[in-house]
N, C-alpha and C positions, 0 to 999 in steps of 0.2 A: 315052180319055174321062176327064175329071176329075170326081171325086166331090165336090169342094169347091163350096159355094154360089157363085152368081154374085157377082162383085165381090170375092171373098176372095183371089183370086190374080191380080189385075189388074196385069200388069206395065207397063201404060201409065201407071200412076200416077206422076207426076213426082217424088213424094217417096219412092217405093220402099217400099210396105207389106210387101213380101215380103223374104225373106232376100237377094234379089238386088238390092235397091234401092241407090241411090247413097249414101244415108245410113243410119247404123245405126238399127235399129228401136227405138223407145222402149218403155218399160214400159207395158203395158196390162192391163186386166182382162178375162178371158175371160167371155163371156156364157154363161148357161145355155141350152143347146139341147136341146129334147126330141127324142126319136127321131122321125124322119119329118117334122119341121117345118123349113121353110126360113126362116132368120132374114133380116130386112131388112138391106140394106147398112149397115155400121157407119159412123158419122160419123168424119171425119178426126180423129185424135188427134195433137196436137203432140208432137214428141219431147221426152223428159225427160232432162236431163243431170244426173247425180249427181256431186257433188264428190268428188274422189279424196283420201283421207287424205294428210296431208303426207308420211308416210313411204313412201307407195306411188307408184311411177312407172309403174303399169300402164295398162290401157286398158279401155274398155267393150266387152264381147264381143257386144254387140247384144241381150243378154237381161237387162241390168241387173246382170250379175255382174262385179264388179271383179276384176282380177288384178294382182298386183304385178310381174308379169313373170317371176316365178320358179316359176310353176305353183301358187302357194298361193292358195286362194280366200279372199277377204276376208269372206265371209259376207253380202254384199249381194245378196239374191235378189229378183228382180223389183221392183227399185226400193225395197225396204224399207230402213228406217234401220238397217242392221246395226251391231252393236257393234264398234268398232275393237279390234284385238288389244291385250291388256294389255302394257304396256311392261316392260322389265326392272326388277328391284328396285333402288331407289336406295340406295346405301350398304351397308355390311357387315351381316350378321345380328347381333342383340344378343348381347353376351358375358355370359351369365348368371353364369358363374363369377366374373368380375371384379366384377359388381354385388353378388354375395353377399359377396365379400371386403370391398368398400367399405362395405356396410351393416353387416357385423359389426364392422369397425374403428370405424365411427361410434358404434355401440352401446357398445363398450368405452370409448371416449373419454368419452361422456356419463355412463356409470356411474362411471367413475373421477373425473370432475369432481364429480358429486353426492356421492360418498363423501368426497372431500377436503374439499368444502364443509361437509358434515355434521360431519366430524371437528373442523374448526376452529371451527364454530359451537358444538358441544358443549364443546370444550376451553375456549373463552372464557367459558362459563357457570360453570365450576367455581370455587368460592370457596376459594382456597388461603390459609387464614387461620391454620393451626396450624404453628408453627415448632418442629420436633423438635430443631433445633440448640440450643435453649435447655434441653433435658433433659440433666442432668449424670449422671456416673457410670453410664454405660449398660453393660448386659451385652454380651458378645461375640455377634456375629451367628452364627447357625447355618445349616443348609441350609433351603431353602424360604423362603417369604414369610409373615410374620405381620401380619395386619390387626387393629386394635382397632376394632370396630364399635360405635358408641354411638347409642342412641335417646334424644334429649333431650326434655324436656317444654317446649321453647321454644314460645311462643305468638306469635312474631314474624309479623306480617302477617295475623293472624287478627282478624276483627271480633268484636264482642260476641255476635252471633248465632252465629258459628262456634264460639266457646268454649262457648256454651250447648248447641249441637247436638252437639258432640263430647265434652261432659262433661269439659273440661280444667280448669275452674276459672279464676281470674283472677290467680293468683300472679305476681308480677313476677320478672324474671330467668329463669334456666333451670337445671334439674337433670338428672342422668342418670336415665332411666327404665329403661334396659336397657343392658347391656355384654356384649360377646362377643369372644372371640379366634377368628379364622378363620385356620387354618394351611393353606397351599396348598403341597403338596409332591409328590414322586414316588410316594408311597404313598396318594394320594388326599387330599381335603380333610378337615380335622377342625374342627368347630365346638364351642367350649367357652364355655358361659355363665358369667358371673361375677355372682352375685347381688348386688344393690345393697346388701344388708344384710351383706355379707362383712366380717369383722373383719380390718382391715389396719393396718399401721403407716405413718404419714406420715414419709417420710425427709427429709433435707436437700434443698433445692431452690432454684432461682433464680426469682424472681418473673417471670412472663411480661410484666408491664407495667412494674414498677419496676426490674427487673434486679438487685434486691437478693438476696443469698444468705441463706436462712433455714436455720439449723442444725437438725439432728434433735433432737427433744425426747422421743422415745419415745412420742409420742401414738398411741393406737389409736382408730380411728374406723370408721364404716361407709364402705365404698368410695365411695359416691356423695358423701360429704362432701368428698373430695379434689377432685372436679370443682367443687363449689360454692365451695370456698375459692380456687382459682386457675385454674380452667378446664382445658382439654384437656391442656396441657403438664404440669400437676401430676398429672393422672389417669394419663397415660402413665408419668411418673416413679414413681408409686406402684405401678402394675401391674408394672413392670419390677423394682422393688425387692422386691416380695413374691413374685414368681414366678421371677425370674432369667431371664426370657425377653425377648429384645429385640423391640420392636415396630417394624416397618418402615414401616407406613402407618396413618394415622388417618382414619376416616370417620364422620361424624355427620349424622343427619337428624332434623328436628323433626316435631312432630305434623302440621302442615299438609301438608308434603311427603309424608309417609307415606300419608295419606288420599288425596291427589291422585293418587299413582302407582296406587293400587288402582282408583280410579275411571277413570283413563285407559285401563287395560287391560280394563275392563269387569267388574271384580270378580275375586275369588280363590275357587276352590272348595275347601272344607274338609270333612273328615269328622269331626264332633264326636262322640266316643264317648258322652258323657253330658251331659244338659241342665244348664245353670247360669244363674244370674242374679246381677247385682251392681249395686246402685244407684249406687255411686260411679263406676264406669266406664261405666255405661249398658248393660252386657251383659245380653242376654235371649235365650238360644239353646236351641233344641230339639236333641235328638240326631239324628244322621244327616248325610248329605251335603247341603251347601247352599252357595250362592255369596254371599260377603260383600262388601258395598260398602265404601267408604272409612270411613264412620262405624262400621259394624259391626266392621271389621277392627281399628280403633284400640281399640275396646272389648274385643275379644278378647285382644289382646296386653297390655293394661294390667290386666286383672282378676287380682287375687290374693286378695282377701278371701273369694271364694266357694270357695276350695280349702283342704283340710286342710293341704297343704304350703306354703301361702302363696306366698312368693317363689320357692321351688324349683319349684313346679308352674307358676307363671307363666313362668319361664324356658324350661321345656319347651314350653309353648304358643308362646312367641316363636320358638324354633328351628323348630318345626313350621311355623309360618306363614311365616317368612322364606324357608325352603327351598321352600315351595309357591309363594310369590310369584315367586321367581327362576325356578323351573321353568316356570311358566305365562307368564312374560314373555318368556323366551328361546326363543320358538317362531317358526317361519317366518311364522305369521299375524300376528305383531307386528313382527318384524324386517323383513320384506319389504313391509309395508303402511305407507306413509308417513303415512296418516291415523291410525294407532295409534302408530307408532314415535316421531314427533316430539312429540305430546302427552305420551307416557309419559316420554321423555327430558327434556322441558321441565319436567314436573311434579317429577321427581326432582332434576334439576340446580339448579333454582331455590332449593332449600332445603338442598342438600348442602354440607357443610363438610368440607374435606380438608386434609391437610398440604401444605406447599409443594413437596414432591418428588413428589407424586402426579400421574401422567400419566393420560390417558384410557385408554391401553392397560392400565395397572395396575388401573384401576377396572373395566375389562371383565373382566380375569382374575379379580378378586375376585368379580364377579357370577357368572361361570360356575363358579367354585369353590363358591359358595353353592348353585348349582343341582345340582352334583355330590354334595352332602351327602345328597340323597334319591335319587340315581341308582344306588344300590347299591355305589358305590365310596367313599363317605365315611362319617364317623362324627360323631355329635352327642352331646353329654354336658354335664352340669354339672360344674364343678370339684369334685373330691372334698372332701366335708365330713365332719369328725370329730364335730361337735356344735355346741352354741350356748353363748354366754356373754353373759347379760344381754340377749338379743334379737339379738345379733350372731352370724352364722354363722362358726364356726371351721373353717378349712381343715385337711385332713389333710396335714400337711407331708411325710410320707414318700411318699405317693401323688402329691402335687403335684410333688415333685422327680423322681420316676420318669417322670411324664407329660412334664415339661419336657425331660428328657434324650431321650426318644423323639422329641419334636418337633424339638429341635435337631439330632439326627442323622438326621432325616427317616426315622424308622423307623415301622413299622406300630404304631399305638396299641393297646395291650393293657390299659391301665389303665381301670378302670370308674369312672364318675362317680356322683354322688349322684342 
C-alpha cells in the first residue's frame, strides 16, 4: 500500500512525473504539507532545461544538478543559477622584485637628471669677473686652498627704498666692507679677518682695465683703499704682497645678495651676549638668542661705532655671523627642500662675483669649510695686530709670518689673533 497522496505517483502520466518517466523531471518547488492533510493534485509543470556552461559536456541528472561527466558537481542545485567555476589565472604572477628594481632605477635616473640640471643652472649664474692672471709677482702656492672672501658695499640693483631700509646710504661705486681669508686644509678650516683699516703697502701692479704697469711707490694706505683704487685684482695683489700667502680663489658678495640669502632661509639664529644700538647701521639689538632677518643681519655685520674695539669687534661679529649662516644653511631641511634650496642659491648667486677659475664645486667646498669653522674643527681669528698708526691698524709682522708658514704647510694654527 502506498503512503503517497493520490496522483503523486501516477505512472500513467504520459510525461513521466516520477523518476521512471520517459523524460527527465524538471525542477519544481515542493509545497508545504501539514501533517495529516492531503494536498490536491499538483498542476502539470513544464520541464525546465538549464544551459550547460561551455566548458561542461555533462548532463542533467533529473534533479537540476549538472555534471561535467567527471563526477564534479557544478553547483546547480534545483534549477538555481549556480556560479560557474573560476577559470585558471591568465598570465604569470607579478614579479615584484623586478618592479622594485625598475622603480629604483627610475628614481635614480630622475634624481641624477635633477642634480645635473641644478648644477648647470647654478654654474651658469656665477659671475666670473675677476681675472687672477692679471696679478703679478705672486707667492708660491702652499698646501690647502686659500679663499679671499670680500663683502662689498655695492648697492647694485637696490632701489631707493631698499637703500633706506637697509641703511646703506647712496654712495656711488663700491668699497670693501669686510675682508677675510679662509684656509681650507687637512687640519681643519681657519678663518682670518683682515680689518679694513689695516695699514698696508700698495705694491707694483698691472691695471685691471688699462693693462698698464704701476711701479711701487712705497705708499701705505688702509687695506680697503686698494680695492677702491683698482678693484679685486689690486686687492688680491696687496694682500699677497703684505702676507706672502697665495690666494687661490676670490669671492665677493654685495649688500643686497647678503640680505636676500638670509631671508631665503628664513633668518639666522644668533646669540647676542650684550645689547647694542647703532644709528648708522640701523642696529638695535637686545641681548639673548634671536632670529635675524636680512635687514637685521646686515645691520649686525656692519656695526662698528657701537663697540670699543671698533673694526676689530666688528670683524669678530662678521666671523660669528657668517659661520652661523653657513651652518644653518647647509642642513637637510634646506638642501633637500627645493622650495628653500633654489631661492637660497638664486639669492646668493645673483650677486656673487668670483674669479674666472672658480668652479661650483670649489664654491661648495668653501661653503662647507665656512660651516666647519664653528663645528669644533676650525679656527676663527683676527690677523695679529701690534698697534695703530694714525688710525691705521699695524700688523704684528712676526706673528703674521708664523701664521702664514703654518697655513702654507697646512699645519695646525697655534698663533693667536687680536
